[in-house]
C-alpha positions in Angstrom: 34.1 -38.5 -10.0 34.7 -38.4 -6.3 37.3 -40.3 -4.4 36.2 -42.6 -1.6 36.1 -40.7 1.7 35.5 -37.3 0.1 32.3 -35.3 -0.1 30.7 -34.4 -3.4 29.6 -30.8 -3.9 27.1 -31.8 -6.6 23.8 -32.0 -4.6 21.4 -31.8 -7.6 20.8 -35.5 -7.5 19.7 -35.5 -3.9 16.6 -33.3 -4.2 14.7 -34.3 -7.4 11.4 -34.2 -5.5 11.9 -30.6 -4.4 12.7 -29.4 -7.9 9.7 -31.3 -9.3 7.4 -29.8 -6.7 8.7 -26.2 -7.5 8.1 -26.8 -11.2 4.5 -28.0 -10.5 3.8 -25.1 -8.2 5.0 -22.6 -10.8 2.9 -24.3 -13.4 -0.3 -24.2 -11.2 0.4 -20.5 -10.3 0.7 -19.6 -14.0 -2.5 -21.4 -14.9 -4.4 -19.8 -12.1 -3.1 -16.3 -13.1 -4.1 -16.9 -16.7 -7.6 -17.8 -15.7 -8.1 -14.8 -13.5 -8.4 -16.8 -10.3 -6.0 -14.5 -8.4 -7.4 -11.2 -7.1 -7.1 -8.2 -9.4 -4.7 -6.1 -7.3 -3.1 -4.5 -10.3 -6.4 -3.5 -11.7 -7.4 -1.7 -8.6 -4.4 0.5 -8.7 -5.2 1.6 -12.3 -8.7 2.9 -11.4 -8.8 6.7 -11.5 -10.9 6.9 -8.3 -7.9 5.8 -6.3 -6.0 8.8 -7.7 -8.7 11.4 -6.7 -7.7 13.9 -4.0 -11.1 15.0 -2.9 -14.0 12.9 -1.5 -16.6 14.0 -4.0 -14.3 13.4 -6.9 -13.5 9.9 -5.7 -17.2 9.1 -5.4 -17.9 10.4 -8.8 -15.0 8.4 -10.4 -16.1 5.3 -8.6 -19.5 5.6 -10.2 -21.6 6.7 -7.2 -24.6 8.9 -7.9 -26.5 10.8 -5.3 -25.7 9.5 -1.8 -28.5 8.4 0.6 -27.7 7.7 4.3 -29.0 4.2 5.2 -29.2 2.1 8.4 -28.8 -1.0 6.2 -25.1 -0.2 5.6 -22.8 -0.4 8.6 -19.2 0.6 9.3 -17.4 -0.5 12.4 -14.3 1.4 13.5 -12.8 2.5 16.8 -14.0 5.9 18.2 -10.3 6.8 18.8 -7.3 5.3 17.1 -3.9 5.7 18.8 -2.0 5.0 15.7 -3.3 6.2 12.3 -1.1 3.7 10.4 -3.2 0.7 11.4 -6.9 1.6 12.0 -9.3 -1.5 11.8 -12.5 -1.2 9.8 -15.4 -3.5 9.0 -18.0 -2.8 6.3 -21.2 -4.8 5.8 -24.7 -4.7 4.6 -27.5 -7.3 4.5 -29.0 -5.9 1.3 -29.1 -7.9 -1.9 -28.2 -6.3 -5.2 -24.9 -4.8 -3.9 -22.3 -4.5 -6.7 -19.5 -2.7 -4.8 -18.6 -1.6 -1.2 -16.3 1.4 -0.9 -14.4 2.6 2.1 -13.5 6.4 2.1 -11.5 8.4 4.6 -12.4 12.1 4.2 -9.1 13.8 5.0 -6.7 11.3 3.5 -4.5 12.4 0.6 -6.4 9.8 -1.5 -9.8 9.4 0.1 -10.8 6.1 -1.6 -9.1 3.4 0.6 -10.8 0.2 -0.6 -13.2 -0.9 -3.4 -14.7 -4.4 -3.0 -16.5 -5.9 -5.9 -19.4 -8.0 -4.8 -21.3 -10.8 -6.6 -24.3 -12.9 -5.7 -22.0 -15.6 -4.2 -20.1 -13.2 -2.0 -21.5 -11.9 1.3 -21.0 -8.1 1.4 -19.0 -8.0 4.6 -15.3 -7.1 4.7 -12.7 -6.1 7.3 -9.4 -4.4 6.8 -6.8 -2.1 8.3 -6.2 1.3 6.7 -4.2 4.4 7.3 -5.7 7.7 8.4 -4.0 11.1 8.2 -6.1 12.8 10.8 -9.3 12.7 12.7 -12.3 12.8 10.3 -15.4 11.1 9.0 -15.1 7.7 7.5 -17.7 6.4 5.0 -18.9 3.0 3.9 -20.7 3.3 0.6 -22.7 0.5 -1.0 -23.2 0.9 -4.8 -26.4 -1.0 -5.7 -27.4 -2.7 -9.0 -30.3 -0.2 -9.4 -27.9 2.8 -9.3 -28.5 3.9 -5.7 -25.5 4.7 -3.5 -26.2 4.1 0.2 -23.8 5.1 2.9 -23.0 5.0 6.6 -20.6 7.4 8.3 -18.5 7.3 11.5 -16.3 9.9 13.1 -12.8 8.5 14.0 -10.3 10.4 16.1 -6.6 9.8 15.4 -3.9 10.5 17.9 -0.8 9.9 15.7 -1.0 10.4 11.9 -0.5 7.4 9.7 0.1 9.3 6.4 2.9 11.5 5.4 
């Protein structure tokens, strides 16, 4: 009990709406996580292709067969990046039947940088920023439903390394 003219330190009665909103948000987040609605970030880190140290090994572990260069797959990146820690990339293809789009940086410690799973309801066009250790070729690889692996290549020069 507080005396008249003194301040109460118990503020729990003042914000019941905030507590209720936090409880509901936590419940919704738990439900979404249990249905698989959130992106599968943790699953991507468990894939052995991300642990590969050579380009060919990463492609093999990602499920790519023989590579075929294609003008239908495109990669956009700067010709020269001043800072290798934040190099912008864009991958896209107008082809139908694409299952996955991969971004690989040839001379990185782990060449596989990104692996995007594509469904019929998703347009196969993605943009991201990635690290590059040194100047090298960068590949966008489209893994098709019929087993083909189509790629585009771009040479990117790096002034300052973004990897240790």
